[in-house]
A tleap script that builds the chain and sets N, CA, C and O, in Angstrom:
source leaprc.protein.ff14SB
mol = sequence {
  NMET ILE LYS VAL LYS PHE SER GLY THR LYS
  ALA PHE SER LYS LEU ALA LYS THR THR ALA
  SER LEU LYS LEU GLY GLU GLU PHE ALA LYS
  GLU MET ALA GLY LYS LYS LEU LYS ALA GLU
  MET LYS ARG THR ILE ASP LYS GLU MET VAL
  ASN TRP PRO ALA LEU SER PRO VAL THR VAL
  SER ARG LYS GLY ASN ASP LYS ILE LEU VAL
  GLU THR SER GLU MET ARG ASP SER ILE ASP
  PHE LYS ASP HIE GLY LYS TYR ILE THR ILE
  GLY VAL HIE GLU ASP ALA PRO ASN ASN ARG
  SER LEU ILE ALA LEU ILE HIE GLU HIE GLY
  ALA PRO ASP ALA ASN ILE PRO ALA ARG PRO
  PHE MET GLN PRO THR TRP ASP ARG GLU LYS
  ARG GLU THR ILE LYS VAL PHE ASP ARG SER
  LEU LYS LYS PHE CLEU
}
set mol.1.N position { 98.876 207.725 99.039 }
set mol.1.CA position { 98.301 207.394 100.408 }
set mol.1.C position { 97.356 206.164 100.389 }
set mol.1.O position { 96.478 205.913 99.563 }
set mol.2.N position { 97.679 205.551 101.333 }
set mol.2.CA position { 96.807 204.383 101.496 }
set mol.2.C position { 95.862 204.492 102.719 }
set mol.2.O position { 96.240 204.900 103.817 }
set mol.3.N position { 94.731 204.135 102.465 }
set mol.3.CA position { 93.836 204.011 103.708 }
set mol.3.C position { 93.360 202.707 103.836 }
set mol.3.O position { 92.817 202.126 102.897 }
set mol.4.N position { 93.554 202.125 105.115 }
set mol.4.CA position { 92.993 201.096 105.504 }
set mol.4.C position { 92.196 201.149 106.631 }
set mol.4.O position { 92.563 201.704 107.666 }
set mol.5.N position { 90.965 200.523 106.474 }
set mol.5.CA position { 89.970 200.815 107.266 }
set mol.5.C position { 89.523 198.939 107.919 }
set mol.5.O position { 89.256 197.922 107.278 }
set mol.6.N position { 89.622 199.197 109.433 }
set mol.6.CA position { 89.242 198.031 109.859 }
set mol.6.C position { 88.023 198.120 110.601 }
set mol.6.O position { 87.671 199.068 111.303 }
set mol.7.N position { 87.374 196.993 110.376 }
set mol.7.CA position { 85.821 197.015 110.776 }
set mol.7.C position { 85.707 195.913 111.722 }
set mol.7.O position { 86.211 194.821 111.460 }
set mol.8.N position { 85.063 196.137 112.829 }
set mol.8.CA position { 84.875 195.159 113.830 }
set mol.8.C position { 83.350 194.601 113.793 }
set mol.8.O position { 82.903 194.179 114.859 }
set mol.9.N position { 82.653 194.573 112.829 }
set mol.9.CA position { 81.184 194.124 112.377 }
set mol.9.C position { 81.145 192.734 112.837 }
set mol.9.O position { 80.275 192.338 113.613 }
set mol.10.N position { 82.150 191.925 112.331 }
set mol.10.CA position { 82.202 190.548 112.622 }
set mol.10.C position { 82.360 190.246 113.802 }
set mol.10.O position { 81.743 189.296 114.283 }
set mol.11.N position { 83.241 191.005 114.539 }
set mol.11.CA position { 83.916 190.525 115.958 }
set mol.11.C position { 82.674 191.066 116.662 }
set mol.11.O position { 82.263 190.302 117.537 }
set mol.12.N position { 81.899 192.308 116.486 }
set mol.12.CA position { 80.963 192.341 117.466 }
set mol.12.C position { 79.676 191.628 117.219 }
set mol.12.O position { 78.900 191.598 118.175 }
set mol.13.N position { 79.308 191.049 116.110 }
set mol.13.CA position { 78.417 190.297 115.862 }
set mol.13.C position { 78.586 188.834 116.419 }
set mol.13.O position { 77.576 188.252 116.813 }
set mol.14.N position { 79.904 188.166 116.475 }
set mol.14.CA position { 80.214 187.211 117.326 }
set mol.14.C position { 80.076 187.176 118.783 }
set mol.14.O position { 79.723 186.212 119.462 }
set mol.15.N position { 80.466 188.594 119.258 }
set mol.15.CA position { 80.397 188.911 120.579 }
set mol.15.C position { 78.949 189.097 121.061 }
set mol.15.O position { 78.605 188.676 122.165 }
set mol.16.N position { 78.056 189.761 120.189 }
set mol.16.CA position { 76.772 189.656 120.631 }
set mol.16.C position { 75.863 188.510 120.811 }
set mol.16.O position { 74.938 188.466 121.622 }
set mol.17.N position { 76.235 187.515 119.917 }
set mol.17.CA position { 75.875 185.985 119.958 }
set mol.17.C position { 76.593 185.349 121.046 }
set mol.17.O position { 75.852 184.552 121.621 }
set mol.18.N position { 77.721 185.400 121.531 }
set mol.18.CA position { 78.277 184.683 122.643 }
set mol.18.C position { 77.726 185.404 123.799 }
set mol.18.O position { 77.443 184.634 124.717 }
set mol.19.N position { 77.484 186.645 124.042 }
set mol.19.CA position { 76.693 187.354 125.118 }
set mol.19.C position { 75.301 186.679 125.344 }
set mol.19.O position { 74.883 186.243 126.416 }
set mol.20.N position { 74.507 186.670 123.847 }
set mol.20.CA position { 73.306 186.372 124.098 }
set mol.20.C position { 73.330 184.729 124.696 }
set mol.20.O position { 72.535 184.337 125.550 }
set mol.21.N position { 74.329 183.919 124.114 }
set mol.21.CA position { 74.321 182.630 124.508 }
set mol.21.C position { 74.400 182.443 126.029 }
set mol.21.O position { 73.646 181.658 126.604 }
set mol.22.N position { 75.532 183.337 126.816 }
set mol.22.CA position { 75.848 183.353 128.060 }
set mol.22.C position { 74.373 183.706 128.953 }
set mol.22.O position { 74.052 183.175 130.017 }
set mol.23.N position { 73.661 184.659 128.260 }
set mol.23.CA position { 72.663 185.088 129.098 }
set mol.23.C position { 71.499 183.872 129.208 }
set mol.23.O position { 70.710 183.773 130.148 }
set mol.24.N position { 71.562 182.989 128.071 }
set mol.24.CA position { 70.633 181.832 128.205 }
set mol.24.C position { 71.131 181.153 129.174 }
set mol.24.O position { 70.411 180.858 130.128 }
set mol.25.N position { 72.359 180.798 129.131 }
set mol.25.CA position { 72.950 179.687 130.069 }
set mol.25.C position { 72.915 180.088 131.460 }
set mol.25.O position { 72.856 179.195 132.305 }
set mol.26.N position { 72.944 181.394 131.849 }
set mol.26.CA position { 72.897 181.907 133.194 }
set mol.26.C position { 71.203 181.773 133.450 }
set mol.26.O position { 70.892 181.288 134.538 }
set mol.27.N position { 70.333 182.081 132.732 }
set mol.27.CA position { 68.928 181.844 132.934 }
set mol.27.C position { 68.641 180.637 133.387 }
set mol.27.O position { 67.955 180.460 134.394 }
set mol.28.N position { 69.314 179.372 132.437 }
set mol.28.CA position { 68.986 178.385 132.572 }
set mol.28.C position { 69.638 177.874 133.875 }
set mol.28.O position { 68.929 177.088 134.503 }
set mol.29.N position { 70.635 178.111 134.316 }
set mol.29.CA position { 71.506 177.944 135.468 }
set mol.29.C position { 70.721 178.355 136.762 }
set mol.29.O position { 70.596 177.599 137.726 }
set mol.30.N position { 70.339 179.287 136.713 }
set mol.30.CA position { 69.356 179.937 137.781 }
set mol.30.C position { 68.106 179.078 138.043 }
set mol.30.O position { 67.811 178.682 139.171 }
set mol.31.N position { 67.406 178.821 136.965 }
set mol.31.CA position { 66.259 178.040 137.089 }
set mol.31.C position { 66.488 176.417 137.557 }
set mol.31.O position { 65.636 175.829 138.224 }
set mol.32.N position { 67.620 175.846 137.162 }
set mol.32.CA position { 68.237 174.540 137.489 }
set mol.32.C position { 68.473 174.550 139.204 }
set mol.32.O position { 67.972 173.791 140.033 }
set mol.33.N position { 69.499 175.785 139.431 }
set mol.33.CA position { 69.716 175.836 140.937 }
set mol.33.C position { 68.722 175.783 141.812 }
set mol.33.O position { 68.580 175.053 142.793 }
set mol.34.N position { 67.779 176.947 141.205 }
set mol.34.CA position { 66.550 177.285 142.176 }
set mol.34.C position { 65.742 175.895 142.516 }
set mol.34.O position { 65.549 175.543 143.680 }
set mol.35.N position { 65.285 175.133 141.363 }
set mol.35.CA position { 64.641 174.046 141.766 }
set mol.35.C position { 65.345 173.053 142.665 }
set mol.35.O position { 64.873 172.472 143.643 }
set mol.36.N position { 66.556 172.965 142.159 }
set mol.36.CA position { 67.584 172.000 143.212 }
set mol.36.C position { 67.206 172.178 144.632 }
set mol.36.O position { 66.731 171.402 145.462 }
set mol.37.N position { 67.627 173.686 144.681 }
set mol.37.CA position { 67.842 173.953 146.094 }
set mol.37.C position { 66.540 174.030 147.021 }
set mol.37.O position { 66.550 173.941 148.249 }
set mol.38.N position { 65.535 174.192 146.293 }
set mol.38.CA position { 64.219 174.151 146.733 }
set mol.38.C position { 63.578 173.000 147.246 }
set mol.38.O position { 62.898 172.996 148.272 }
set mol.39.N position { 63.829 171.897 146.428 }
set mol.39.CA position { 63.896 170.488 146.529 }
set mol.39.C position { 64.582 170.096 147.863 }
set mol.39.O position { 64.123 169.437 148.795 }
set mol.40.N position { 65.809 170.676 147.713 }
set mol.40.CA position { 66.729 170.145 148.854 }
set mol.40.C position { 66.421 170.615 150.417 }
set mol.40.O position { 66.671 170.022 151.467 }
set mol.41.N position { 65.758 171.959 150.174 }
set mol.41.CA position { 65.332 172.381 151.563 }
set mol.41.C position { 64.236 171.671 152.057 }
set mol.41.O position { 64.195 171.406 153.258 }
set mol.42.N position { 63.289 171.306 151.256 }
set mol.42.CA position { 62.311 170.460 151.615 }
set mol.42.C position { 62.508 169.065 152.206 }
set mol.42.O position { 61.737 168.565 153.026 }
set mol.43.N position { 63.513 168.528 151.763 }
set mol.43.CA position { 64.251 167.217 151.895 }
set mol.43.C position { 64.961 167.502 153.255 }
set mol.43.O position { 65.103 166.587 154.067 }
set mol.44.N position { 65.378 168.680 153.490 }
set mol.44.CA position { 66.028 168.893 155.003 }
set mol.44.C position { 64.767 168.760 156.023 }
set mol.44.O position { 64.898 168.173 157.097 }
set mol.45.N position { 63.615 169.308 155.639 }
set mol.45.CA position { 62.598 169.557 156.734 }
set mol.45.C position { 62.338 167.800 156.809 }
set mol.45.O position { 62.357 167.225 157.898 }
set mol.46.N position { 62.162 167.259 155.858 }
set mol.46.CA position { 61.461 166.029 155.860 }
set mol.46.C position { 62.214 164.959 156.464 }
set mol.46.O position { 61.722 164.046 157.127 }
set mol.47.N position { 63.720 165.158 156.138 }
set mol.47.CA position { 64.485 164.036 156.336 }
set mol.47.C position { 65.562 164.038 157.631 }
set mol.47.O position { 65.972 163.063 158.262 }
set mol.48.N position { 65.879 165.454 157.811 }
set mol.48.CA position { 66.882 165.639 158.722 }
set mol.48.C position { 66.448 166.251 159.940 }
set mol.48.O position { 67.407 166.682 160.580 }
set mol.49.N position { 65.468 166.418 160.419 }
set mol.49.CA position { 65.113 166.933 161.484 }
set mol.49.C position { 65.595 166.425 162.620 }
set mol.49.O position { 65.653 167.131 163.627 }
set mol.50.N position { 65.961 165.277 162.621 }
set mol.50.CA position { 66.493 164.416 163.854 }
set mol.50.C position { 67.394 165.031 164.636 }
set mol.50.O position { 67.458 164.746 165.831 }
set mol.51.N position { 68.223 165.973 164.061 }
set mol.51.CA position { 69.093 166.656 164.665 }
set mol.51.C position { 68.735 167.785 165.515 }
set mol.51.O position { 69.440 168.194 166.437 }
set mol.52.N position { 67.493 168.322 165.132 }
set mol.52.CA position { 66.847 169.410 165.854 }
set mol.52.C position { 66.645 169.339 167.289 }
set mol.52.O position { 66.537 168.154 167.602 }
set mol.53.N position { 66.554 170.059 168.229 }
set mol.53.CA position { 66.033 170.026 169.467 }
set mol.53.C position { 64.774 169.652 169.718 }
set mol.53.O position { 63.953 170.305 169.075 }
set mol.54.N position { 64.271 168.728 170.515 }
set mol.54.CA position { 62.868 168.670 170.717 }
set mol.54.C position { 62.121 169.711 171.286 }
set mol.54.O position { 62.540 170.554 172.078 }
set mol.55.N position { 60.912 169.593 170.802 }
set mol.55.CA position { 59.913 170.508 171.192 }
set mol.55.C position { 59.649 170.401 172.656 }
set mol.55.O position { 59.812 169.326 173.234 }
set mol.56.N position { 59.283 171.385 173.226 }
set mol.56.CA position { 59.181 171.565 175.081 }
set mol.56.C position { 57.889 170.732 174.902 }
set mol.56.O position { 57.179 170.549 173.913 }
set mol.57.N position { 57.792 170.160 176.533 }
set mol.57.CA position { 56.660 169.532 176.806 }
set mol.57.C position { 55.279 169.980 176.606 }
set mol.57.O position { 54.325 169.270 176.287 }
set mol.58.N position { 55.284 171.526 176.881 }
set mol.58.CA position { 54.263 172.327 176.692 }
set mol.58.C position { 53.951 172.848 175.303 }
set mol.58.O position { 52.837 173.344 175.132 }
set mol.59.N position { 54.843 172.790 174.245 }
set mol.59.CA position { 54.276 172.781 172.778 }
set mol.59.C position { 53.782 171.484 172.343 }
set mol.59.O position { 52.872 171.381 171.520 }
set mol.60.N position { 54.389 170.455 172.903 }
set mol.60.CA position { 54.040 168.858 172.290 }
set mol.60.C position { 52.322 168.756 172.706 }
set mol.60.O position { 51.432 168.286 171.998 }
set mol.61.N position { 52.203 169.314 173.985 }
set mol.61.CA position { 50.975 169.428 174.877 }
set mol.61.C position { 49.737 170.200 174.007 }
set mol.61.O position { 48.564 169.855 173.862 }
set mol.62.N position { 50.425 171.313 173.515 }
set mol.62.CA position { 49.397 172.397 172.960 }
set mol.62.C position { 48.959 171.750 171.507 }
set mol.62.O position { 47.810 171.625 171.084 }
set mol.63.N position { 50.211 171.367 170.852 }
set mol.63.CA position { 50.024 170.790 169.366 }
set mol.63.C position { 49.260 169.431 169.469 }
set mol.63.O position { 48.450 169.114 168.598 }
set mol.64.N position { 49.512 168.677 170.486 }
set mol.64.CA position { 48.932 167.218 170.496 }
set mol.64.C position { 49.927 166.214 169.723 }
set mol.64.O position { 49.696 165.012 169.593 }
set mol.65.N position { 51.145 166.921 169.195 }
set mol.65.CA position { 52.035 165.871 168.429 }
set mol.65.C position { 53.391 166.500 168.653 }
set mol.65.O position { 53.446 167.659 169.062 }
set mol.66.N position { 54.692 165.676 168.364 }
set mol.66.CA position { 55.857 166.287 168.712 }
set mol.66.C position { 56.714 166.496 167.323 }
set mol.66.O position { 57.942 166.548 167.265 }
set mol.67.N position { 55.794 166.604 166.207 }
set mol.67.CA position { 56.262 166.946 164.853 }
set mol.67.C position { 56.934 168.341 164.907 }
set mol.67.O position { 56.298 169.289 165.368 }
set mol.68.N position { 58.044 168.479 164.507 }
set mol.68.CA position { 59.037 169.740 164.760 }
set mol.68.C position { 58.754 170.477 163.127 }
set mol.68.O position { 58.915 169.759 162.140 }
set mol.69.N position { 58.473 171.444 163.015 }
set mol.69.CA position { 58.396 172.305 161.597 }
set mol.69.C position { 57.248 171.840 160.936 }
set mol.69.O position { 56.682 172.685 160.242 }
set mol.70.N position { 56.792 170.798 160.968 }
set mol.70.CA position { 55.627 170.213 159.977 }
set mol.70.C position { 54.359 169.949 160.977 }
set mol.70.O position { 54.293 169.066 161.833 }
set mol.71.N position { 53.608 170.695 160.735 }
set mol.71.CA position { 52.233 170.596 161.363 }
set mol.71.C position { 51.262 170.644 160.278 }
set mol.71.O position { 50.478 169.695 160.248 }
set mol.72.N position { 51.141 171.522 159.398 }
set mol.72.CA position { 50.349 171.521 158.175 }
set mol.72.C position { 51.150 171.244 156.983 }
set mol.72.O position { 50.540 170.927 155.962 }
set mol.73.N position { 52.328 171.310 156.963 }
set mol.73.CA position { 53.183 171.514 155.909 }
set mol.73.C position { 52.960 172.790 155.133 }
set mol.73.O position { 53.535 172.909 154.052 }
set mol.74.N position { 52.191 173.740 155.575 }
set mol.74.CA position { 52.012 174.935 154.711 }
set mol.74.C position { 53.322 175.760 154.574 }
set mol.74.O position { 53.514 176.276 153.473 }
set mol.75.N position { 54.309 175.963 155.614 }
set mol.75.CA position { 55.367 176.433 155.529 }
set mol.75.C position { 56.572 175.705 154.392 }
set mol.75.O position { 57.315 176.267 153.588 }
set mol.76.N position { 56.435 174.541 154.649 }
set mol.76.CA position { 57.378 173.700 153.889 }
set mol.76.C position { 56.960 173.747 152.280 }
set mol.76.O position { 57.777 173.842 151.363 }
set mol.77.N position { 55.564 173.662 152.134 }
set mol.77.CA position { 55.179 174.088 150.919 }
set mol.77.C position { 55.246 175.570 150.250 }
set mol.77.O position { 54.951 175.848 149.088 }
set mol.78.N position { 55.680 176.403 151.207 }
set mol.78.CA position { 55.833 177.679 150.906 }
set mol.78.C position { 57.180 178.134 150.495 }
set mol.78.O position { 57.438 179.306 150.219 }
set mol.79.N position { 58.056 177.123 150.466 }
set mol.79.CA position { 59.510 177.086 150.140 }
set mol.79.C position { 59.594 177.460 148.491 }
set mol.79.O position { 59.060 176.704 147.680 }
set mol.80.N position { 60.082 178.302 148.192 }
set mol.80.CA position { 60.049 178.501 146.604 }
set mol.80.C position { 61.357 179.502 146.277 }
set mol.80.O position { 61.868 180.209 147.146 }
set mol.81.N position { 61.779 179.453 144.996 }
set mol.81.CA position { 62.833 180.307 144.753 }
set mol.81.C position { 62.304 181.548 143.630 }
set mol.81.O position { 61.303 181.276 142.968 }
set mol.82.N position { 62.896 182.749 143.441 }
set mol.82.CA position { 62.694 183.848 142.918 }
set mol.82.C position { 63.916 184.163 142.103 }
set mol.82.O position { 65.056 183.905 142.487 }
set mol.83.N position { 63.628 184.718 140.993 }
set mol.83.CA position { 64.657 185.362 140.096 }
set mol.83.C position { 64.615 186.784 140.067 }
set mol.83.O position { 63.687 187.389 139.531 }
set mol.84.N position { 65.667 187.394 140.671 }
set mol.84.CA position { 65.937 188.745 140.865 }
set mol.84.C position { 66.762 189.442 139.807 }
set mol.84.O position { 67.159 190.596 139.967 }
set mol.85.N position { 67.033 188.670 138.639 }
set mol.85.CA position { 67.828 189.247 137.670 }
set mol.85.C position { 69.592 188.844 138.032 }
set mol.85.O position { 70.073 187.819 137.549 }
set mol.86.N position { 70.124 189.430 138.590 }
set mol.86.CA position { 71.434 189.016 138.990 }
set mol.86.C position { 71.858 188.086 139.964 }
set mol.86.O position { 72.978 187.656 140.240 }
set mol.87.N position { 70.325 187.781 140.600 }
set mol.87.CA position { 70.710 186.485 141.443 }
set mol.87.C position { 69.539 185.983 141.725 }
set mol.87.O position { 68.527 186.488 141.239 }
set mol.88.N position { 69.479 184.861 142.594 }
set mol.88.CA position { 68.075 184.225 142.898 }
set mol.88.C position { 67.931 184.221 144.562 }
set mol.88.O position { 68.867 184.612 145.260 }
set mol.89.N position { 66.995 183.865 144.990 }
set mol.89.CA position { 66.868 183.604 146.325 }
set mol.89.C position { 65.885 182.591 146.536 }
set mol.89.O position { 64.894 182.557 145.808 }
set mol.90.N position { 66.075 181.642 147.587 }
set mol.90.CA position { 65.375 180.437 148.003 }
set mol.90.C position { 65.011 180.224 149.258 }
set mol.90.O position { 65.864 180.109 150.139 }
set mol.91.N position { 63.799 180.149 149.492 }
set mol.91.CA position { 63.374 179.821 150.683 }
set mol.91.C position { 61.973 180.308 151.048 }
set mol.91.O position { 61.219 180.285 150.076 }
set mol.92.N position { 61.311 180.825 152.398 }
set mol.92.CA position { 60.040 181.156 152.135 }
set mol.92.C position { 60.078 182.695 152.242 }
set mol.92.O position { 60.608 183.397 153.103 }
set mol.93.N position { 59.346 183.050 151.092 }
set mol.93.CA position { 59.424 184.692 150.879 }
set mol.93.C position { 58.637 185.405 151.508 }
set mol.93.O position { 57.679 184.786 151.969 }
set mol.94.N position { 58.673 186.733 151.759 }
set mol.94.CA position { 57.764 187.583 152.411 }
set mol.94.C position { 56.304 187.481 151.741 }
set mol.94.O position { 55.321 187.727 152.440 }
set mol.95.N position { 56.185 187.187 150.637 }
set mol.95.CA position { 54.673 187.157 150.308 }
set mol.95.C position { 54.051 185.710 150.516 }
set mol.95.O position { 52.884 185.512 150.177 }
set mol.96.N position { 54.817 184.705 151.066 }
set mol.96.CA position { 54.244 183.612 151.512 }
set mol.96.C position { 52.922 183.872 152.387 }
set mol.96.O position { 52.853 184.891 153.075 }
set mol.97.N position { 51.781 182.855 152.351 }
set mol.97.CA position { 50.710 183.258 153.069 }
set mol.97.C position { 51.055 183.173 154.744 }
set mol.97.O position { 52.120 182.693 155.132 }
set mol.98.N position { 50.098 183.661 155.617 }
set mol.98.CA position { 50.075 183.303 156.952 }
set mol.98.C position { 51.436 183.544 157.496 }
set mol.98.O position { 52.023 182.663 158.124 }
set mol.99.N position { 51.933 184.665 157.283 }
set mol.99.CA position { 53.021 184.938 157.948 }
set mol.99.C position { 54.151 183.825 158.017 }
set mol.99.O position { 54.951 183.749 158.949 }
set mol.100.N position { 54.128 183.000 156.963 }
set mol.100.CA position { 55.196 181.774 156.946 }
set mol.100.C position { 56.394 182.342 156.928 }
set mol.100.O position { 57.118 181.851 157.794 }
set mol.101.N position { 56.972 183.287 156.215 }
set mol.101.CA position { 58.283 183.831 156.223 }
set mol.101.C position { 58.747 184.376 157.792 }
set mol.101.O position { 59.902 184.133 158.143 }
set mol.102.N position { 58.141 184.864 158.410 }
set mol.102.CA position { 58.477 184.984 159.811 }
set mol.102.C position { 58.421 183.600 160.681 }
set mol.102.O position { 59.150 183.414 161.655 }
set mol.103.N position { 57.702 182.892 160.324 }
set mol.103.CA position { 57.784 181.565 161.151 }
set mol.103.C position { 59.053 180.909 160.650 }
set mol.103.O position { 59.906 180.630 161.493 }
set mol.104.N position { 59.291 180.612 159.299 }
set mol.104.CA position { 60.530 180.263 158.686 }
set mol.104.C position { 61.917 180.890 159.515 }
set mol.104.O position { 62.862 180.171 159.841 }
set mol.105.N position { 61.853 182.193 159.754 }
set mol.105.CA position { 62.885 182.950 160.155 }
set mol.105.C position { 63.039 182.562 161.554 }
set mol.105.O position { 64.141 182.465 162.094 }
set mol.106.N position { 61.924 182.343 162.136 }
set mol.106.CA position { 62.234 182.162 163.519 }
set mol.106.C position { 62.831 180.608 163.776 }
set mol.106.O position { 63.749 180.398 164.568 }
set mol.107.N position { 62.314 179.778 163.159 }
set mol.107.CA position { 62.605 178.368 163.148 }
set mol.107.C position { 64.268 178.359 162.526 }
set mol.107.O position { 65.055 177.560 163.033 }
set mol.108.N position { 64.690 179.191 161.528 }
set mol.108.CA position { 65.873 179.309 161.383 }
set mol.108.C position { 66.888 179.867 162.228 }
set mol.108.O position { 68.021 179.386 162.197 }
set mol.109.N position { 66.617 180.798 162.956 }
set mol.109.CA position { 67.375 181.369 163.511 }
set mol.109.C position { 67.073 181.360 165.389 }
set mol.109.O position { 67.887 181.778 166.212 }
set mol.110.N position { 65.980 180.891 165.647 }
set mol.110.CA position { 65.377 180.686 166.850 }
set mol.110.C position { 64.818 182.023 167.398 }
set mol.110.O position { 64.740 183.036 166.704 }
set mol.111.N position { 64.452 181.955 168.633 }
set mol.111.CA position { 63.814 183.253 169.183 }
set mol.111.C position { 63.953 182.915 170.783 }
set mol.111.O position { 63.087 182.413 171.500 }
set mol.112.N position { 65.538 183.407 171.219 }
set mol.112.CA position { 65.821 183.094 172.631 }
set mol.112.C position { 64.750 183.622 173.592 }
set mol.112.O position { 64.436 183.017 174.617 }
set mol.113.N position { 64.241 184.713 173.229 }
set mol.113.CA position { 63.209 185.431 174.280 }
set mol.113.C position { 61.982 184.652 174.436 }
set mol.113.O position { 61.360 184.845 175.480 }
set mol.114.N position { 61.475 183.737 173.526 }
set mol.114.CA position { 60.363 182.845 173.666 }
set mol.114.C position { 60.854 181.210 173.878 }
set mol.114.O position { 60.132 180.247 173.621 }
set mol.115.N position { 62.054 181.143 174.333 }
set mol.115.CA position { 62.630 179.774 174.556 }
set mol.115.C position { 62.349 179.095 173.393 }
set mol.115.O position { 61.949 177.954 173.627 }
set mol.116.N position { 62.422 179.420 172.045 }
set mol.116.CA position { 62.479 178.776 170.782 }
set mol.116.C position { 63.822 178.573 170.188 }
set mol.116.O position { 64.401 179.553 169.720 }
set mol.117.N position { 64.360 177.440 170.157 }
set mol.117.CA position { 65.823 177.044 169.801 }
set mol.117.C position { 65.594 177.012 168.177 }
set mol.117.O position { 64.531 176.797 167.595 }
set mol.118.N position { 67.003 177.309 167.549 }
set mol.118.CA position { 66.846 177.572 165.999 }
set mol.118.C position { 66.972 175.912 165.780 }
set mol.118.O position { 67.528 175.052 166.463 }
set mol.119.N position { 66.178 175.836 164.471 }
set mol.119.CA position { 65.998 174.793 163.875 }
set mol.119.C position { 66.196 174.919 162.370 }
set mol.119.O position { 65.250 174.960 161.584 }
set mol.120.N position { 67.307 174.970 162.061 }
set mol.120.CA position { 67.665 175.690 160.634 }
set mol.120.C position { 67.412 174.615 159.616 }
set mol.120.O position { 67.628 173.421 159.826 }
set mol.121.N position { 66.944 175.111 158.514 }
set mol.121.CA position { 66.823 174.182 157.341 }
set mol.121.C position { 67.229 175.045 155.957 }
set mol.121.O position { 67.289 174.427 154.894 }
set mol.122.N position { 67.459 176.237 155.986 }
set mol.122.CA position { 67.794 176.904 155.037 }
set mol.122.C position { 69.469 176.945 154.889 }
set mol.122.O position { 70.107 176.502 153.934 }
set mol.123.N position { 69.908 177.472 155.864 }
set mol.123.CA position { 71.587 177.542 155.984 }
set mol.123.C position { 72.311 176.056 155.811 }
set mol.123.O position { 73.292 175.932 155.078 }
set mol.124.N position { 71.798 175.045 156.477 }
set mol.124.CA position { 72.285 173.656 156.291 }
set mol.124.C position { 72.057 173.082 154.982 }
set mol.124.O position { 72.809 172.178 154.619 }
set mol.125.N position { 71.023 173.521 154.136 }
set mol.125.CA position { 70.846 172.918 152.810 }
set mol.125.C position { 71.946 173.816 151.834 }
set mol.125.O position { 72.631 173.290 150.957 }
set mol.126.N position { 71.964 175.024 152.114 }
set mol.126.CA position { 73.201 175.889 151.249 }
set mol.126.C position { 74.609 175.378 151.599 }
set mol.126.O position { 75.467 175.291 150.720 }
set mol.127.N position { 74.860 175.030 152.916 }
set mol.127.CA position { 76.049 174.492 153.043 }
set mol.127.C position { 76.288 172.974 152.331 }
set mol.127.O position { 77.275 172.621 151.686 }
set mol.128.N position { 75.475 172.446 152.544 }
set mol.128.CA position { 75.633 171.015 151.844 }
set mol.128.C position { 75.782 171.023 150.227 }
set mol.128.O position { 76.429 170.257 149.514 }
set mol.129.N position { 74.831 172.330 149.820 }
set mol.129.CA position { 74.559 171.899 148.424 }
set mol.129.C position { 75.319 173.066 147.671 }
set mol.129.O position { 75.062 173.273 146.485 }
set mol.130.N position { 76.119 173.720 148.251 }
set mol.130.CA position { 76.957 175.237 147.430 }
set mol.130.C position { 77.677 174.617 146.351 }
set mol.130.O position { 77.388 174.942 145.200 }
set mol.131.N position { 78.719 173.631 146.606 }
set mol.131.CA position { 79.634 173.074 145.678 }
set mol.131.C position { 78.830 172.478 144.361 }
set mol.131.O position { 79.186 172.691 143.201 }
set mol.132.N position { 77.983 171.900 144.648 }
set mol.132.CA position { 77.026 171.373 143.537 }
set mol.132.C position { 76.203 172.463 142.682 }
set mol.132.O position { 75.946 172.266 141.494 }
set mol.133.N position { 75.899 173.355 143.210 }
set mol.133.CA position { 75.078 174.285 142.740 }
set mol.133.C position { 76.165 175.090 141.822 }
set mol.133.O position { 75.791 175.561 140.748 }
set mol.134.N position { 77.567 175.246 142.275 }
set mol.134.CA position { 78.227 176.109 141.398 }
set mol.134.C position { 78.655 175.317 140.124 }
set mol.134.O position { 78.860 175.797 139.009 }
set mol.135.N position { 78.759 173.867 140.547 }
set mol.135.CA position { 78.851 173.034 139.081 }
set mol.135.C position { 77.824 173.125 138.206 }
set mol.135.O position { 77.973 173.042 136.987 }
set mol.136.N position { 76.526 173.333 138.896 }
set mol.136.CA position { 75.399 173.474 137.853 }
set mol.136.C position { 75.522 174.966 137.085 }
set mol.136.O position { 75.107 175.141 135.939 }
set mol.137.N position { 76.125 175.960 137.857 }
set mol.137.CA position { 76.282 177.032 137.010 }
set mol.137.C position { 77.276 176.842 135.875 }
set mol.137.O position { 77.097 177.461 134.826 }
set mol.138.N position { 78.509 175.868 136.046 }
set mol.138.CA position { 79.520 176.036 135.386 }
set mol.138.C position { 79.064 175.208 134.117 }
set mol.138.O position { 79.332 175.555 132.967 }
set mol.139.N position { 78.265 173.949 134.488 }
set mol.139.CA position { 77.758 173.065 133.302 }
set mol.139.C position { 77.151 173.940 132.382 }
set mol.139.O position { 77.528 174.047 131.215 }
set mol.140.N position { 75.977 174.732 133.014 }
set mol.140.CA position { 75.227 175.457 132.149 }
set mol.140.C position { 75.566 176.566 131.224 }
set mol.140.O position { 75.052 176.864 130.146 }
set mol.141.N position { 76.460 177.067 131.823 }
set mol.141.CA position { 77.362 178.126 131.045 }
set mol.141.C position { 78.059 177.388 129.936 }
set mol.141.O position { 77.856 177.750 128.777 }
set mol.142.N position { 78.757 176.520 130.161 }
set mol.142.CA position { 79.455 175.741 128.936 }
set mol.142.C position { 78.703 175.265 128.200 }
set mol.142.O position { 79.128 175.336 127.047 }
set mol.143.N position { 77.318 174.576 128.320 }
set mol.143.CA position { 76.640 173.949 127.302 }
set mol.143.C position { 75.951 174.978 126.516 }
set mol.143.O position { 75.408 174.595 125.480 }
set mol.144.N position { 75.875 176.317 126.856 }
set mol.144.CA position { 75.543 177.298 126.288 }
set mol.144.C position { 76.235 178.118 125.204 }
set mol.144.O position { 75.797 178.864 124.327 }
set mol.145.N position { 77.729 177.651 125.631 }
set mol.145.CA position { 78.749 178.477 125.001 }
set mol.145.C position { 78.812 177.805 123.432 }
set mol.145.O position { 79.589 178.265 122.594 }
savepdb mol mol.pdb
quit
């Protein structure tokens, strides 16, 4: 009788190393994508607000200016990204100071009952940057393999 034993020790070791490398690549990709999308959302507010509906005369009178979305920059500066393990979120999170997440939500979707039109900055940024974000993930995973 001949006994042949196959051992997967080397294969499992190599698989574990590959898995660890992919995990590092994923973490790197989430960090790079989060930083890029955060910066792009801020850029959308800073540069692309010309397409948004103008403020009402009542609002301009109350504020003393016609600047849309940027009064103190507090909401803009509250844009951040968070890593949730399997995914990241980018925008104004619930823990932002002074109800900034609610204000961001109102600007993003509008509030018809209050006659506030939508002035989105999150979705247009994602629509514009989606392909590049996927490329960031692809390049990062390849880099770490």
